C-alpha positions in Angstrom: -19.4 1.4 0.7 -19.7 0.1 -2.9 -16.8 2.3 -4.1 -14.6 0.9 -1.3 -15.5 -2.7 -2.2 -14.9 -2.0 -5.9 -11.4 -0.7 -5.0 -10.5 -4.3 -3.9 -12.4 -6.0 -6.7 -10.5 -4.0 -9.4 -7.3 -5.5 -7.9 -8.6 -9.1 -8.1 -8.5 -9.5 -4.3 -10.9 -11.5 -2.2 -12.6 -9.2 0.3 -15.1 -9.8 3.1 -16.2 -6.6 4.6 -18.4 -6.1 7.7 -19.8 -2.5 7.6 -21.3 -0.6 10.5 -22.5 3.0 9.7 -21.8 5.5 12.4 -22.6 9.0 11.2 -20.1 10.0 8.6 -17.9 6.9 9.1 -18.0 3.2 8.6 -15.8 0.6 10.3 -14.0 -2.2 8.5 -13.7 -5.1 10.9 -12.4 -7.7 8.5 -10.8 -7.9 5.1 -9.1 -10.7 3.3 -6.7 -10.7 0.3 -4.3 -13.0 -1.4 -0.7 -12.2 -2.1 1.0 -12.9 -5.5 2.1 -16.3 -4.3 -1.5 -17.2 -3.3 -1.1 -16.9 0.5 -4.2 -15.5 2.1 -4.0 -12.6 4.6 -6.6 -11.4 7.0 -7.0 -7.9 8.3 -8.4 -7.5 11.8 -9.0 -4.2 13.5 -10.9 -1.0 12.9 -10.7 1.3 9.9 -12.4 4.7 9.6 -13.2 6.4 6.4 -15.1 9.7 5.9 -18.2 9.2 3.7 -18.7 12.9 2.9 -15.3 13.4 1.2 -14.6 12.5 -2.4 -12.1 9.7 -3.2 -8.9 11.8 -3.5 -6.4 9.0 -3.8 -5.5 9.2 -0.1 -7.5 6.1 0.9 -5.6 3.0 1.9 -4.4 0.6 -0.7 -3.3 -3.0 -0.3 -0.4 -4.4 -2.3 1.2 -7.8 -1.9 -0.7 -8.5 1.3 0.6 -5.4 3.1 -1.5 -2.6 4.4 -0.6 1.0 3.6 -1.8 3.5 6.2 -3.4 6.7 4.8 -5.9 9.4 5.6 -9.0 8.1 7.6 -8.1 4.4 7.0 -5.9 2.1 9.0 -5.9 -1.6 8.7 -3.4 -3.9 10.4 -2.4 -7.1 8.7 -1.1 -10.4 10.0 -0.7 -13.7 8.2 -3.4 -16.2 9.1 -2.1 -19.3 10.9 -3.2 -22.6 9.5 
């Protein structure tokens, strides 16, 4: 869990994660980030990530407020309405 959180912190993003452990997986129910222009985005949905595999660079990454789908992790983004 800490390594996943650090992934966002290293990219200077604001992240609020809610973690539930289910065997080898955890779910991400919410994540927040800011795009280059300062607009805040919210991720809502479910992500699954294997906890017994090393970080091999195939985990999801977020760039410019967009979610990139990858092995074991899927997060859908939408822009938060004000």
